[in-house]
KEMI-460863 format. One line per 4 residues: number of its first residue (from 0); for each residue x, y, z of N, C-alpha, C. Coordinates in nm, 2 decimals, m for minus. Example, Ala and Ser with C-alpha at 12.3 -4.5 7.8 and 13.67 -1.06 7.14 Angstrom:
<pts>
0 = 1.32/m0.57/0.78/1.23/m0.45/0.78/1.32/m0.33/0.78 ~ 1.28/m0.22/0.71/1.37/m0.11/0.71/1.29/0.00/0.79
</pts>
This chain:
<pts>
0 = 0.08/m0.12/0.00/0.00/0.00/0.00/0.09/0.12/0.00 ~ 0.06/0.21/m0.09/0.14/0.34/m0.10/0.11/0.43/0.02 ~ 0.21/0.49/0.07/0.19/0.57/0.19/0.22/0.72/0.18 ~ 0.24/0.76/0.05/0.28/0.90/0.02/0.16/1.00/0.03
4 = 0.18/1.12/m0.02/0.08/1.22/m0.01/m0.04/1.19/m0.11 ~ m0.14/1.27/m0.09/m0.25/1.27/m0.19/m0.20/1.37/m0.30 ~ m0.19/1.32/m0.42/m0.14/1.40/m0.53/m0.26/1.43/m0.62 ~ m0.27/1.56/m0.65/m0.38/1.61/m0.74/m0.32/1.66/m0.87
8 = m0.34/1.59/m0.98/m0.28/1.63/m1.11/m0.38/1.71/m1.19 ~ m0.34/1.82/m1.25/m0.42/1.90/m1.34/m0.36/2.03/m1.36 ~ m0.42/2.11/m1.45/m0.37/2.24/m1.49/m0.38/2.34/m1.37 ~ m0.28/2.43/m1.37/m0.29/2.55/m1.28/m0.34/2.66/m1.36
12 = m0.42/2.75/m1.31/m0.46/2.87/m1.38/m0.45/2.99/m1.29 ~ m0.43/3.10/m1.35/m0.45/3.23/m1.28/m0.58/3.29/m1.34 ~ m0.68/3.30/m1.25/m0.81/3.34/m1.29/m0.84/3.49/m1.27 ~ m0.89/3.55/m1.38/m0.94/3.69/m1.37/m1.09/3.68/m1.38
16 = m1.16/3.72/m1.27/m1.30/3.69/m1.25/m1.38/3.83/m1.26 ~ m1.48/3.83/m1.35/m1.56/3.95/m1.37/m1.70/3.91/m1.38 ~ m1.79/4.00/m1.34/m1.94/3.99/m1.36/m1.99/4.10/m1.44 ~ m2.07/4.08/m1.54/m2.12/4.18/m1.63/m2.27/4.20/m1.60
20 = m2.32/4.32/m1.61/m2.46/4.35/m1.59/m2.54/4.33/m1.72 ~ m2.57/4.20/m1.74/m2.64/4.17/m1.86/m2.59/4.03/m1.91 ~ m2.59/4.02/m2.04/m2.54/3.89/m2.11/m2.43/3.93/m2.20 ~ m2.31/3.88/m2.17/m2.20/3.92/m2.26/m2.20/3.83/m2.38
24 = m2.22/3.90/m2.50/m2.23/3.82/m2.62/m2.11/3.85/m2.71 ~ m2.01/3.92/m2.66/m1.89/3.94/m2.74/m1.89/4.06/m2.83 ~ m2.00/4.14/m2.83/m2.00/4.26/m2.91/m2.07/4.37/m2.83 ~ m2.01/4.49/m2.84/m2.06/4.60/m2.76/m2.00/4.61/m2.63
28 = m2.05/4.71/m2.55/m1.99/4.73/m2.41/m2.09/4.71/m2.31 ~ m2.05/4.64/m2.20/m2.13/4.62/m2.08/m2.06/4.67/m1.96 ~ m2.13/4.71/m1.86/m2.06/4.74/m1.73/m2.01/4.62/m1.66 ~ m1.89/4.62/m1.61/m1.83/4.51/m1.55/m1.81/4.54/m1.40
32 = m1.84/4.43/m1.32/m1.81/4.44/m1.18/m1.70/4.34/m1.15 ~ m1.58/4.39/m1.12/m1.47/4.30/m1.09/m1.50/4.20/m0.98 ~ m1.44/4.09/m0.98/m1.46/3.99/m0.88/m1.40/4.04/m0.75 ~ m1.41/3.96/m0.65/m1.36/4.00/m0.51/m1.21/4.04/m0.52
36 = m1.17/4.11/m0.42/m1.03/4.17/m0.42/m0.92/4.06/m0.44 ~ m0.95/3.94/m0.41/m0.85/3.83/m0.43/m0.86/3.77/m0.57 ~ m0.95/3.82/m0.65/m0.97/3.75/m0.78/m0.93/3.83/m0.90 ~ m0.82/3.91/m0.89/m0.78/3.98/m1.00/m0.62/3.99/m1.00
40 = m0.55/3.89/m1.03/m0.60/3.75/m1.05/m0.60/3.67/m0.92 ~ m0.66/3.55/m0.94/m0.66/3.46/m0.82/m0.61/3.32/m0.87 ~ m0.52/3.26/m0.80/m0.47/3.13/m0.84/m0.59/3.03/m0.83 ~ m0.60/2.95/m0.93/m0.71/2.85/m0.94/m0.67/2.72/m1.00
44 = m0.77/2.64/m1.04/m0.75/2.51/m1.09/m0.78/2.41/m0.98 ~ m0.83/2.29/m1.02/m0.87/2.19/m0.93/m0.76/2.14/m0.84 ~ m0.64/2.14/m0.89/m0.53/2.09/m0.81/m0.50/2.18/m0.69 ~ m0.52/2.31/m0.70/m0.50/2.40/m0.59/m0.62/2.40/m0.50
48 = m0.74/2.41/m0.55/m0.86/2.41/m0.46/m0.87/2.28/m0.38 ~ m0.86/2.17/m0.45/m0.87/2.04/m0.38/m0.75/2.02/m0.28 ~ m0.63/2.06/m0.33/m0.52/2.04/m0.24/m0.53/2.13/m0.12 ~ m0.58/2.25/m0.13/m0.60/2.34/m0.02/m0.70/2.28/0.08
52 = m0.81/2.22/0.03/m0.91/2.16/0.12/m0.85/2.03/0.19 ~ m0.77/1.96/0.12/m0.70/1.84/0.19/m0.61/1.89/0.30 ~ m0.53/1.99/0.27/m0.43/2.05/0.36/m0.50/2.10/0.49 ~ m0.62/2.17/0.46/m0.69/2.23/0.57/m0.74/2.12/0.67
56 = m0.76/2.00/0.61/m0.81/1.89/0.69/m0.69/1.81/0.76 ~ m0.57/1.86/0.73/m0.45/1.79/0.79/m0.40/1.68/0.72 ~ m0.43/1.67/0.59/m0.38/1.56/0.50/m0.27/1.61/0.41 ~ m0.16/1.55/0.40/m0.05/1.59/0.31/m0.10/1.59/0.17
60 = m0.09/1.71/0.10/m0.14/1.72/m0.03/m0.04/1.79/m0.12 ~ m0.03/1.74/m0.25/0.07/1.80/m0.34/0.00/1.81/m0.48 ~ m0.02/1.94/m0.52/m0.07/1.96/m0.66/0.05/1.91/m0.75 ~ 0.01/1.85/m0.86/0.10/1.81/m0.97/0.06/1.89/m1.09
64 = 0.14/2.00/m1.12/0.09/2.10/m1.22/0.21/2.18/m1.27 ~ 0.18/2.27/m1.36/0.28/2.35/m1.43/0.25/2.50/m1.43 ~ 0.35/2.58/m1.41/0.34/2.72/m1.42/0.46/2.78/m1.50 ~ 0.45/2.90/m1.54/0.55/2.96/m1.61/0.65/3.05/m1.53
68 = 0.75/3.10/m1.59/0.84/3.19/m1.53/0.79/3.33/m1.54 ~ 0.69/3.36/m1.46/0.63/3.50/m1.47/0.56/3.53/m1.34 ~ 0.50/3.65/m1.33/0.44/3.70/m1.21/0.32/3.61/m1.17 ~ 0.25/3.56/m1.28/0.13/3.47/m1.25/0.18/3.34/m1.18
72 = 0.30/3.29/m1.23/0.35/3.17/m1.16/0.39/3.19/m1.02 ~ 0.45/3.31/m1.00/0.49/3.34/m0.86/0.37/3.36/m0.77 ~ 0.26/3.41/m0.82/0.13/3.42/m0.75/0.08/3.28/m0.71 ~ 0.09/3.19/m0.81/0.04/3.05/m0.78/0.12/2.99/m0.67
76 = 0.25/3.00/m0.68/0.34/2.94/m0.57/0.30/3.00/m0.43 ~ 0.28/3.13/m0.43/0.24/3.19/m0.30/0.11/3.14/m0.25 ~ 0.01/3.12/m0.34/m0.12/3.07/m0.30/m0.10/2.93/m0.25 ~ m0.01/2.85/m0.30/0.02/2.71/m0.25/0.07/2.72/m0.11
80 = 0.17/2.82/m0.09/0.22/2.83/0.05/0.12/2.87/0.15 ~ 0.03/2.97/0.11/m0.07/3.01/0.20/m0.17/2.90/0.23 ~ m0.19/2.81/0.13/m0.29/2.70/0.15/m0.23/2.58/0.22 ~ m0.10/2.59/0.25/m0.03/2.47/0.32/m0.01/2.35/0.23
84 = m0.01/2.37/0.10/0.01/2.25/0.01/0.15/2.25/m0.04 ~ 0.20/2.13/m0.06/0.34/2.11/m0.10/0.37/2.17/m0.24 ~ 0.49/2.21/m0.26/0.53/2.26/m0.39/0.61/2.16/m0.47 ~ 0.63/2.04/m0.42/0.71/1.94/m0.48/0.67/1.91/m0.62
88 = 0.54/1.91/m0.65/0.49/1.87/m0.78/0.46/1.99/m0.87 ~ 0.49/2.11/m0.83/0.47/2.23/m0.91/0.59/2.26/m1.00 ~ 0.59/2.23/m1.12/0.70/2.24/m1.21/0.70/2.38/m1.28 ~ 0.81/2.45/m1.28/0.82/2.58/m1.35/0.88/2.55/m1.49
92 = 0.80/2.58/m1.59/0.85/2.56/m1.73/0.93/2.68/m1.78 ~ 1.05/2.65/m1.80/1.15/2.76/m1.84/1.10/2.84/m1.96 ~ 1.10/2.97/m1.96/1.07/3.05/m2.07/0.92/3.06/m2.11 ~ 0.84/2.99/m2.03/0.69/2.98/m2.07/0.61/3.08/m1.98
96 = 0.49/3.11/m2.03/0.39/3.18/m1.95/0.30/3.09/m1.88 ~ 0.25/3.13/m1.76/0.15/3.05/m1.69/0.01/3.05/m1.76 ~ m0.07/2.95/m1.74/m0.20/2.95/m1.79/m0.29/3.06/m1.73 ~ m0.35/3.14/m1.81/m0.44/3.25/m1.77/m0.58/3.23/m1.81
100 = m0.67/3.26/m1.72/m0.82/3.23/m1.75/m0.90/3.36/m1.72 ~ m0.97/3.41/m1.81/m1.07/3.52/m1.79/m1.21/3.46/m1.78 ~ m1.27/3.46/m1.66/m1.40/3.41/m1.64/m1.50/3.53/m1.63 ~ m1.60/3.52/m1.72/m1.69/3.63/m1.73/m1.83/3.57/m1.70
104 = m1.88/3.62/m1.58/m2.01/3.57/m1.54/m2.12/3.67/m1.58 ~ m2.23/3.61/m1.64/m2.34/3.69/m1.68/m2.43/3.72/m1.56 ~ m2.53/3.81/m1.57/m2.61/3.84/m1.46/m2.70/3.72/m1.42 ~ m2.73/3.63/m1.51/m2.81/3.51/m1.47/m2.73/3.40/m1.42
108 = m2.60/3.41/m1.40/m2.51/3.31/m1.34/m2.44/3.23/m1.44 ~ m2.48/3.23/m1.57/m2.40/3.16/m1.67/m2.27/3.23/m1.69 ~ m2.18/3.16/m1.75/m2.05/3.22/m1.77/m1.98/3.18/m1.90 ~ m1.88/3.25/m1.94/m1.79/3.22/m2.05/m1.65/3.22/m2.00
112 = m1.56/3.16/m2.07/m1.42/3.15/m2.03/m1.33/3.17/m2.15 ~ m1.23/3.26/m2.13/m1.13/3.28/m2.23/m1.00/3.23/m2.17 ~ m0.93/3.13/m2.24/m0.82/3.06/m2.18/m0.69/3.09/m2.27 ~ m0.59/3.12/m2.20/m0.46/3.13/m2.26/m0.37/3.02/m2.20
116 = m0.36/2.90/m2.26/m0.29/2.79/m2.20/m0.14/2.81/m2.20 ~ m0.08/2.76/m2.09/0.06/2.76/m2.08/0.11/2.62/m2.13 ~ 0.24/2.60/m2.11/0.30/2.47/m2.15/0.30/2.38/m2.03 ~ 0.30/2.25/m2.06/0.31/2.15/m1.95/0.41/2.04/m2.00
120 = 0.51/2.03/m1.92/0.62/1.93/m1.95/0.64/1.84/m1.83 ~ 0.61/1.71/m1.84/0.62/1.62/m1.72/0.76/1.60/m1.68 ~ 0.80/1.63/m1.56/0.93/1.62/m1.51/0.96/1.48/m1.44 ~ 1.08/1.45/m1.42/1.12/1.32/m1.35/1.07/1.34/m1.20
124 = 1.08/1.45/m1.15/1.04/1.47/m1.01/0.89/1.45/m1.00 ~ 0.81/1.50/m1.09/0.67/1.48/m1.09/0.63/1.33/m1.11 ~ 0.70/1.26/m1.19/0.68/1.11/m1.21/0.71/1.04/m1.08 ~ 0.81/1.08/m1.01/0.85/1.02/m0.89/0.74/1.04/m0.78
128 = 0.69/1.17/m0.78/0.58/1.20/m0.69/0.46/1.12/m0.71 ~ 0.42/1.10/m0.84/0.30/1.02/m0.87/0.32/0.87/m0.83 ~ 0.44/0.82/m0.84/0.46/0.68/m0.81/0.46/0.66/m0.65 ~ 0.47/0.77/m0.58/0.47/0.76/m0.43/0.34/0.79/m0.37
132 = 0.24/0.84/m0.45/0.12/0.89/m0.40/0.03/0.78/m0.34 ~ m0.03/0.81/m0.23/m0.12/0.71/m0.17/m0.26/0.72/m0.24 ~ m0.29/0.84/m0.28/m0.41/0.86/m0.37/m0.36/0.95/m0.49 ~ m0.40/0.92/m0.61/m0.38/1.00/m0.72/m0.52/1.06/m0.77
136 = m0.54/1.19/m0.76/m0.66/1.25/m0.81/m0.63/1.31/m0.94 ~ m0.71/1.28/m1.04/m0.70/1.33/m1.18/m0.80/1.44/m1.20 ~ m0.76/1.56/m1.24/m0.85/1.67/m1.27/m0.81/1.72/m1.41 ~ m0.88/1.82/m1.46/m0.87/1.87/m1.60/m0.72/1.91/m1.62
140 = m0.67/1.86/m1.73/m0.53/1.89/m1.76/m0.49/1.83/m1.90 ~ m0.36/1.83/m1.93/m0.32/1.77/m2.06/m0.34/1.62/m2.06 ~ m0.42/1.57/m2.15/m0.46/1.43/m2.15/m0.35/1.33/m2.17 ~ m0.25/1.37/m2.25/m0.13/1.27/m2.27/m0.05/1.26/m2.14
144 = m0.04/1.36/m2.06/0.03/1.35/m1.93/m0.06/1.28/m1.83 ~ m0.19/1.31/m1.83/m0.28/1.24/m1.73/m0.28/1.09/m1.75 ~ m0.28/1.05/m1.88/m0.27/0.90/m1.91/m0.15/0.84/m1.85 ~ m0.04/0.91/m1.87/0.09/0.85/m1.82/0.09/0.85/m1.67
148 = 0.04/0.95/m1.60/0.03/0.95/m1.45/m0.05/0.83/m1.40 ~ m0.17/0.81/m1.46/m0.25/0.70/m1.42/m0.18/0.57/m1.43 ~ m0.10/0.56/m1.54/m0.02/0.43/m1.56/0.09/0.40/m1.47 ~ 0.15/0.51/m1.40/0.26/0.49/m1.32/0.23/0.48/m1.17
152 = 0.10/0.49/m1.13/0.07/0.49/m0.99/0.11/0.36/m0.93 ~ 0.14/0.36/m0.80/0.19/0.24/m0.73/0.08/0.14/m0.71 ~ 0.11/0.01/m0.70/0.01/m0.09/m0.66/m0.05/m0.06/m0.53 ~ m0.18/m0.06/m0.52/m0.24/m0.02/m0.40/m0.28/0.12/m0.38
156 = m0.22/0.21/m0.47/m0.26/0.35/m0.47/m0.40/0.37/m0.52 ~ m0.48/0.45/m0.45/m0.62/0.47/m0.49/m0.63/0.58/m0.60 ~ m0.73/0.57/m0.68/m0.75/0.66/m0.79/m0.88/0.74/m0.78 ~ m0.87/0.87/m0.79/m0.99/0.95/m0.79/m1.00/1.04/m0.91
160 = m1.12/1.07/m0.96/m1.14/1.15/m1.08/m1.23/1.26/m1.05 ~ m1.18/1.39/m1.06/m1.26/1.51/m1.05/m1.30/1.54/m1.20 ~ m1.41/1.49/m1.24/m1.45/1.49/m1.38/m1.49/1.63/m1.43 ~ m1.47/1.64/m1.56/m1.51/1.76/m1.63/m1.55/1.73/m1.77
164 = m1.67/1.77/m1.81/m1.71/1.74/m1.95/m1.64/1.83/m2.05 ~ m1.52/1.79/m2.07/m1.43/1.87/m2.16/m1.34/1.77/m2.24 ~ m1.38/1.75/m2.37/m1.30/1.65/m2.45/m1.16/1.69/m2.47 ~ m1.13/1.82/m2.45/m0.99/1.86/m2.47/m0.90/1.81/m2.36
168 = m0.96/1.79/m2.24/m0.89/1.73/m2.12/m0.92/1.58/m2.11 ~ m1.04/1.54/m2.14/m1.08/1.40/m2.12/m1.14/1.35/m2.25 ~ m1.05/1.31/m2.35/m1.10/1.25/m2.46/m1.17/1.11/m2.43 ~ m1.24/1.05/m2.52/m1.32/0.94/m2.48/m1.25/0.82/m2.42
172 = m1.13/0.79/m2.47/m1.05/0.68/m2.41/m1.01/0.71/m2.27 ~ m0.97/0.83/m2.24/m0.93/0.86/m2.10/m1.05/0.87/m2.01 ~ m1.16/0.93/m2.06/m1.28/0.93/m1.97/m1.33/0.79/m1.94 ~ m1.32/0.70/m2.04/m1.37/0.57/m2.02/m1.28/0.50/m1.91
176 = m1.15/0.51/m1.93/m1.06/0.44/m1.83/m1.08/0.49/m1.69 ~ m1.10/0.62/m1.67/m1.13/0.68/m1.54/m1.26/0.64/m1.49 ~ m1.37/0.65/m1.57/m1.50/0.61/m1.53/m1.51/0.46/m1.49 ~ m1.43/0.38/m1.56/m1.44/0.23/m1.53/m1.35/0.19/m1.41
180 = m1.25/0.27/m1.38/m1.15/0.22/m1.28/m1.13/0.30/m1.16 ~ m1.18/0.43/m1.16/m1.15/0.51/m1.04/m1.23/0.46/m0.92 ~ m1.16/0.47/m0.81/m1.22/0.43/m0.68/m1.33/0.54/m0.64 ~ m1.30/0.66/m0.67/m1.39/0.77/m0.63/m1.41/0.86/m0.75
184 = m1.53/0.91/m0.78/m1.56/1.00/m0.89/m1.64/1.12/m0.84 ~ m1.60/1.24/m0.88/m1.67/1.36/m0.85/m1.72/1.42/m0.98 ~ m1.85/1.45/m0.98/m1.91/1.52/m1.10/m2.02/1.61/m1.06 ~ m2.07/1.70/m1.15/m2.19/1.77/m1.12/m2.31/1.71/m1.19
188 = m2.43/1.76/m1.16/m2.55/1.70/m1.22/m2.54/1.71/m1.38 ~ m2.49/1.82/m1.43/m2.49/1.84/m1.57/m2.39/1.75/m1.64 ~ m2.30/1.69/m1.57/m2.19/1.60/m1.62/m2.23/1.45/m1.61 ~ m2.33/1.42/m1.53/m2.36/1.28/m1.50/m2.39/1.20/m1.62
192 = m2.47/1.24/m1.71/m2.51/1.17/m1.83/m2.38/1.14/m1.91 ~ m2.30/1.24/m1.93/m2.18/1.23/m2.01/m2.09/1.12/m1.94 ~ m2.07/1.13/m1.81/m1.99/1.03/m1.74/m2.04/0.89/m1.76 ~ m2.17/0.87/m1.74/m2.22/0.73/m1.76/m2.20/0.68/m1.90
196 = m2.22/0.77/m2.00/m2.20/0.73/m2.14/m2.06/0.69/m2.17 ~ m1.96/0.75/m2.09/m1.82/0.72/m2.11/m1.78/0.58/m2.07 ~ m1.86/0.51/m1.99/m1.82/0.38/m1.93/m1.82/0.28/m2.04 ~ m1.73/0.19/m2.04/m1.72/0.07/m2.12/m1.74/m0.06/m2.04
200 = m1.75/m0.05/m1.91/m1.77/m0.16/m1.82/m1.87/m0.12/m1.72 ~ m1.93/m0.22/m1.65/m2.03/m0.19/m1.55/m1.95/m0.11/m1.44 ~ m2.02/m0.03/m1.37/m1.96/0.05/m1.26/m1.90/m0.04/m1.16 ~ m1.78/m0.02/m1.11/m1.72/m0.10/m1.01/m1.80/m0.10/m0.88
204 = m1.81/m0.22/m0.82/m1.90/m0.23/m0.70/m1.85/m0.14/m0.59 ~ m1.72/m0.12/m0.58/m1.67/m0.04/m0.47/m1.65/0.11/m0.50 ~ m1.69/0.15/m0.62/m1.67/0.29/m0.66/m1.77/0.38/m0.59 ~ m1.72/0.49/m0.53/m1.81/0.59/m0.47/m1.82/0.71/m0.56
208 = m1.94/0.75/m0.59/m1.97/0.86/m0.68/m2.04/0.97/m0.61 ~ m1.98/1.09/m0.62/m2.04/1.21/m0.56/m2.09/1.30/m0.67 ~ m2.22/1.33/m0.68/m2.28/1.41/m0.78/m2.33/1.54/m0.72 ~ m2.26/1.65/m0.74/m2.30/1.78/m0.68/m2.42/1.84/m0.76
212 = m2.51/1.90/m0.69/m2.63/1.95/m0.76/m2.66/2.10/m0.72 ~ m2.56/2.17/m0.69/m2.58/2.31/m0.65/m2.66/2.32/m0.52 ~ m2.76/2.41/m0.53/m2.84/2.43/m0.41/m2.93/2.31/m0.37 ~ m2.94/2.21/m0.47/m3.02/2.09/m0.44/m2.94/1.99/m0.36
216 = m2.81/2.02/m0.33/m2.74/1.93/m0.25/m2.65/1.83/m0.33 ~ m2.61/1.72/m0.26/m2.52/1.62/m0.32/m2.59/1.49/m0.32 ~ m2.58/1.41/m0.43/m2.63/1.28/m0.44/m2.51/1.19/m0.44 ~ m2.51/1.09/m0.35/m2.39/1.00/m0.33/m2.44/0.85/m0.36
220 = m2.36/0.78/m0.43/m2.38/0.64/m0.46/m2.25/0.56/m0.43 ~ m2.26/0.45/m0.36/m2.14/0.37/m0.33/m2.18/0.24/m0.26 ~ m2.08/0.17/m0.21/m2.11/0.04/m0.14/m2.20/0.05/m0.02 ~ m2.20/0.17/0.04/m2.29/0.19/0.16/m2.44/0.22/0.11
224 = m2.46/0.22/m0.02/m2.59/0.26/m0.07/m2.59/0.40/m0.12 ~ m2.71/0.45/m0.16/m2.73/0.58/m0.21/m2.80/0.67/m0.11 ~ m2.75/0.80/m0.11/m2.82/0.89/m0.02/m2.80/1.03/m0.07 ~ m2.88/1.12/m0.01/m2.87/1.27/m0.05/m2.82/1.35/0.07
228 = m2.72/1.43/0.04/m2.67/1.52/0.14/m2.72/1.66/0.12 ~ m2.80/1.72/0.20/m2.85/1.86/0.18/m2.74/1.96/0.20 ~ m2.77/2.08/0.15/m2.68/2.19/0.17/m2.76/2.32/0.21 ~ m2.69/2.42/0.26/m2.76/2.55/0.29/m2.72/2.64/0.18
232 = m2.81/2.67/0.09/m2.77/2.75/m0.03/m2.71/2.89/0.00 ~ m2.61/2.93/m0.07/m2.54/3.06/m0.05/m2.54/3.12/m0.19 ~ m2.59/3.24/m0.21/m2.59/3.31/m0.34/m2.46/3.38/m0.35 ~ m2.39/3.35/m0.46/m2.26/3.42/m0.49/m2.26/3.44/m0.64
236 = m2.18/3.54/m0.68/m2.16/3.57/m0.83/m2.06/3.46/m0.88 ~ m1.97/3.42/m0.80/m1.85/3.34/m0.85/m1.84/3.22/m0.76 ~ m1.88/3.10/m0.81/m1.87/2.98/m0.74/m1.75/2.90/m0.78 ~ m1.66/2.95/m0.86/m1.54/2.88/m0.90/m1.47/2.82/m0.79
240 = m1.44/2.69/m0.80/m1.36/2.62/m0.70/m1.44/2.55/m0.59 ~ m1.58/2.57/m0.59/m1.66/2.51/m0.48/m1.66/2.36/m0.50 ~ m1.68/2.31/m0.62/m1.68/2.17/m0.64/m1.55/2.10/m0.62 ~ m1.44/2.17/m0.65/m1.31/2.11/m0.63/m1.27/2.11/m0.48
244 = m1.32/2.22/m0.41/m1.30/2.22/m0.26/m1.38/2.11/m0.20 ~ m1.50/2.08/m0.25/m1.58/1.97/m0.20/m1.50/1.84/m0.22 ~ m1.44/1.82/m0.34/m1.37/1.70/m0.37/m1.25/1.68/m0.27 ~ m1.18/1.79/m0.25/m1.06/1.78/m0.16/m1.10/1.74/m0.02
248 = m1.20/1.80/0.03/m1.24/1.77/0.17/m1.30/1.63/0.18 ~ m1.37/1.59/0.08/m1.42/1.45/0.08/m1.31/1.35/0.08 ~ m1.21/1.38/m0.01/m1.09/1.29/m0.02/m1.02/1.28/0.11 ~ m1.01/1.39/0.18/m0.94/1.39/0.31/m1.00/1.29/0.41
252 = m1.13/1.28/0.40/m1.20/1.18/0.49/m1.18/1.04/0.44 ~ m1.19/1.02/0.31/m1.17/0.89/0.25/m1.03/0.84/0.27 ~ m0.93/0.93/0.26/m0.79/0.89/0.28/m0.76/0.84/0.42 ~ m0.85/0.87/0.51/m0.84/0.82/0.65/m0.94/0.71/0.67
256 = m0.99/0.65/0.56/m1.09/0.54/0.57/m1.22/0.58/0.63 ~ m1.26/0.70/0.62/m1.39/0.75/0.67/m1.50/0.70/0.57 ~ m1.62/0.72/0.61/m1.74/0.68/0.53/m1.77/0.78/0.43 ~ m1.84/0.74/0.33/m1.89/0.83/0.22/m1.98/0.94/0.28
260 = m2.06/0.90/0.38/m2.15/1.00/0.43/m2.07/1.11/0.51 ~ m1.97/1.07/0.58/m1.88/1.17/0.65/m1.81/1.25/0.55 ~ m1.76/1.18/0.44/m1.69/1.26/0.33/m1.78/1.36/0.27 ~ m1.91/1.33/0.25/m2.00/1.42/0.19/m2.03/1.54/0.28
264 = m2.04/1.51/0.41/m2.06/1.62/0.50/m1.94/1.71/0.51 ~ m1.82/1.66/0.50/m1.70/1.74/0.50/m1.69/1.82/0.38 ~ m1.72/1.76/0.26/m1.72/1.83/0.14/m1.81/1.95/0.13 ~ m1.93/1.93/0.18/m2.03/2.03/0.18/m1.99/2.15/0.27
268 = m1.92/2.11/0.39/m1.87/2.22/0.48/m1.76/2.30/0.41 ~ m1.67/2.23/0.34/m1.56/2.31/0.28/m1.61/2.39/0.16 ~ m1.70/2.34/0.08/m1.76/2.42/m0.03/m1.84/2.54/0.03 ~ m1.91/2.52/0.13/m1.99/2.62/0.20/m1.90/2.73/0.25
272 = m1.79/2.69/0.31/m1.70/2.79/0.37/m1.64/2.88/0.26 ~ m1.60/2.82/0.14/m1.55/2.90/0.03/m1.66/3.00/m0.02 ~ m1.78/2.95/m0.04/m1.89/3.03/m0.09/m1.92/3.14/0.01 ~ m1.92/3.11/0.14/m1.96/3.21/0.24/m1.85/3.32/0.24
276 = m1.72/3.29/0.22/m1.62/3.39/0.22/m1.63/3.47/0.09 ~ m1.67/3.41/m0.02/m1.69/3.49/m0.14/m1.81/3.59/m0.13 ~ m1.92/3.54/m0.06/m2.04/3.62/m0.04/m2.00/3.74/0.05 ~ m1.93/3.71/0.15/m1.89/3.82/0.24/m1.80/3.92/0.17
280 = m1.70/3.87/0.09/m1.61/3.96/0.02/m1.69/4.05/m0.08 ~ m1.79/3.99/m0.14/m1.87/4.06/m0.24/m1.95/4.17/m0.17 ~ m2.01/4.14/m0.05/m2.09/4.24/0.02/m2.00/4.35/0.07 ~ m1.88/4.32/0.12/m1.79/4.42/0.16/m1.75/4.51/0.04
284 = m1.72/4.45/m0.07/m1.69/4.52/m0.19/m1.80/4.61/m0.23 ~ m1.92/4.56/m0.23/m2.04/4.64/m0.27/m2.05/4.76/m0.18 ~ m2.03/4.74/m0.04/m2.04/4.85/0.05/m1.94/4.96/0.03 ~ m1.82/4.91/m0.01/m1.71/5.01/m0.04/m1.74/5.09/m0.16
288 = m1.80/5.02/m0.26/m1.83/5.10/m0.38/m1.94/5.20/m0.36 ~ m2.04/5.16/m0.28/m2.15/5.26/m0.25/m2.10/5.37/m0.17 ~ m2.01/5.34/m0.07/m1.95/5.45/0.01/m1.87/5.55/m0.07 ~ m1.79/5.49/m0.16/m1.71/5.58/m0.25/m1.80/5.66/m0.34
292 = m1.91/5.60/m0.39/m2.00/5.68/m0.48/m2.06/5.79/m0.40 ~ m2.10/5.77/m0.27/m2.16/5.87/m0.20/m2.07/5.99/m0.17 ~ m1.94/5.96/m0.17/m1.84/6.07/m0.14/m1.80/6.15/m0.27 ~ m1.85/6.10/m0.38/m1.81/6.17/m0.51/m1.89/6.31/m0.51
296 = m1.82/6.41/m0.53/m1.89/6.54/m0.54/m1.92/6.57/m0.69 ~ m2.03/6.63/m0.71/m2.07/6.67/m0.85/m1.97/6.77/m0.91 ~ m1.93/6.75/m1.03/m1.84/6.84/m1.10/m1.91/6.93/m1.19 ~ m1.86/7.06/m1.19/m1.93/7.16/m1.28/m1.89/7.12/m1.42
300 = m1.99/7.14/m1.51/m1.96/7.11/m1.65/m1.85/7.20/m1.70 ~ m1.77/7.14/m1.79/m1.65/7.22/m1.85/m1.70/7.33/m1.94
</pts>
């Protein structure tokens, strides 16, 4: 049985989060409300969010990801340090830029994403880290590297999949392999049909599947049976990372041989804490904007 850290493989991003008053269709001008103060930019990606939730629960966690030699990469490393996650698996690609993501939320909660991908080059140190992992969690990233990482994990190491319906990250063969063989799967309600269609084998009897449903809670299926975990809804403009935080906190429980129900409860608590912090930050920001506006003196026309 592997006794190393929980390794979460996937892309690192520096997210620039904005909300527009209306529906951004790519033409014309709309008023923009910048995200919270920590979101311009904010280090992101499932590897960091899940790793941070694992570390917060006292479980050794190591993102396996790639950044560039730039200010964005430095910001990502600092976010790892603040979150208590190891930097062993964070490779700096010489001469490259970090992955940058512009997230634009519409007034109705839908969003669009503009992505400038960076380079990903698997290093010997990362391969060694993957072979020592007690758990290997696969999230959205370069598929050719993800395939290799799955293949080198140690006998007895557990496999988790933080699923995303994105063929650029999870082409059909990789999605099938993960759906068929992962010990634990995380998806949202909109991804469930895609995930089930990816299977080429019956679902493993021991597989635990967590399906997040937003304000409707979490549906869990596994050896202990199926159950629903309720949540307390929190309205935020920017829910980025909530599902990944859920996954990390749930994995922290499972890594200590806890039950799926306890894992679901921990995941809901972690996601709720992230959303509550975002909601508070948004309220504080709105209050500051209103206060600043009230202090503006009318100017005489030129």
